[in-house]
N, C-alpha and C positions, 0 to 999 in steps of 0.2 A: 625466528623472526618475532620481533616485539608486537604484541597485540595492542590495538588502540586503547588508551587508558581514559581518554575523556572524549566528549562529543566532538571537540575540535580535532582529534586525531583521525576521525572518520571523514568520508567525503560522500557526496550525494552526486548521482547522475540522473538527469532528467531527459527524456525523449519525447518531444511534442513538435509537430510541424508548425505550430503557430509561434512565430517569434515573440509576439507580445506575452505569450504565456511564460516562455523562457526567461524574459526580461523581468517579468513581475516576480516569478520564483526566486531569481538571482537577488533582486533587491530585498525580498523578504527574508530569504533564508541564509544568505551568505554570512552575515554578522550575527544572526540569532540562533542558528543551529550548526551548520558545517559549511565548508567550502562546496560549491555546487558547479558542475559543468553541464552545459546544455547542448543537446544534439537535435537537430531537425529531421535527419534521414533514417529511417529504420535500418538501412543497409549498414550504417556505421556503428550499431549497437554493440555487436559482439566484440569486434576490435578494440571498441573503447573500454568495454568492461575488463577485457584481458590487459589493457595498458594502465587503466586507472584503478583497477580493483576497488570499486565503490562498495560502500557499506549499504547503501539504499539506492534503489532504482525507482524514479517516478516515471511511470509508464502510461502514455496515452494509449487508448485502445484503437482509435481510428486515425487513419492518416490519408490525406487527400480529400478533395472537395466531394461532398456527397456520400462518403463512406460512413455507414452507421452500424454495420454488422459486427465490427470488432474483431473480425477474423485475423487481421494482421497483428493485432495486440495479443491475441490469444497464442498465435504462433510463436511470437517472440517470447511470451511468458513461458511457453513450453521450452523453447531452447534455453533460456536463462536457467529454469529449474534443473536442467541436466548438468549444469556445470558443478564441479567438485565443491567449490565454495561460493555459491551464488549470492549476490545481494539479496537484501530483503526487498520485496516488490510491493510498491503501493501503486495500484491503478488510478488514473485520473480519467474522469468522463464527465460528460455533460449530464445535467440534471436528468434529463429524458432517457438516459442509458443506465438507470440503476439496475435493470435486469441484467445488463451486460456486466456491471460491477459485481453483482452476487454471483454470476458465472465465473468470474475471475477469482473470487474467494474460493469457490469449489475447485479451482484448478491450481490453487496454491498461493494466490497473492495474500499478503498479510493484511491489507485494508485498502479502502478506496476513498478518494476524495473527489467530491462534485466540484464541476466549474460552472460558474465563477466560484472560487473557494472562499471560505471564511478564513482570514489570516490566522486567527487563534488556533482554529482546528487544524489548519495545514502544519503549523509550527509543532503542535502537540503530536500529531500523527507522525511527523518526521522524527521528532525526538524518541518516540515510542518504538518506532522502527528500528533506530540506531541502537537503543537498548536491547532490542530483540537480537539484532545482529551480534552485539558484544556478548550477550549471554550464550548465544549460540557457539560463538567462536571459542568459548572456554570448555565446551563439551569434548569429551574423547571422541576421536573420529568414528569409532565403531558405533556410537550411539547417537551421532548427530542426527540421524533420519528417523529414529525410533523413539526419542524422548518425547514424553507427553507435554503438551503446551503449559501445563501448570508447573512442571519441573523446569522448563526452559525460561520461563519468565520470572523477573523479580516480582515481588508483591506489588499488585496493582491497586490504585484507588478505587473506591466503589464506584465512582463515575466511569472509570475505564473498564470495570467489570461489567457494569450494565451495559456499556456500548458493545463490548465483546459478546454479551449474551443476545443483544439485538441482532448483531451481525450474524452470529450462529444460527438464530431462529429464521432469519430471512433467507440464510443460505440453504438451510434444511428444508424451508418451504418453498425453495425456488423462486423467491420473489413474490409469491402470493401473500399478500398483507393480512389477509383474512385468516389463513392457516397460520401464519406466523404469530398473529395475536392470539389465536386459540391456544397454540402451544405454549404461550407465555402467561396465559390466564388473564389476557388483557382485553378490553374492547378495542375496537378498530380506532376509535377516537383517542384512547389512551395511548395506543401504539404510535399514532401519528404525532402526539405531543412528545413522546419520548425520541422518536426518530428526528423531530425538529430540534429538540434540545441537544442532541449530539451531532447536528449537522449532517444527517443522513437523508 
């Protein structure tokens, strides 16, 4: 089977129970990144992945009014990770749920987007996720799960490397900003500025 050659050969699947989020994502990503299909019900996710074979999954962590613990999203993330050739997962979460996003990174998500999102940041993250999927698809099957992040990714810009370092430090510190700042050799204020710069 032919592997996708360009971003337009890929497709994106979004799962979010807010129809407004789906519409906004479609309007933004359909022409600028790749075709996108939107789902609102978690129960439909696995069948849709099997049918559509998406390269990237944009996954909300909470479904239903008042849900904030992210457990549904984490269960879905775990199911997706068990697939033979899973899509690259980018979790979507409200700003107040940054701790949940960090947990999702520790559980295998590629990145996270805060809602309401910055359009430029969402486009860039989706394109980077598509590149990750493409580079992963070219690896031999036996090494697909053991290759290092550095080997799997194309050369990244300094800004992308800095963002990745910030995410890694936040994940290692389990969301504790003071500990993350210490590990990076930054003051809390400097860390805040960098997080803000990268839309984190």
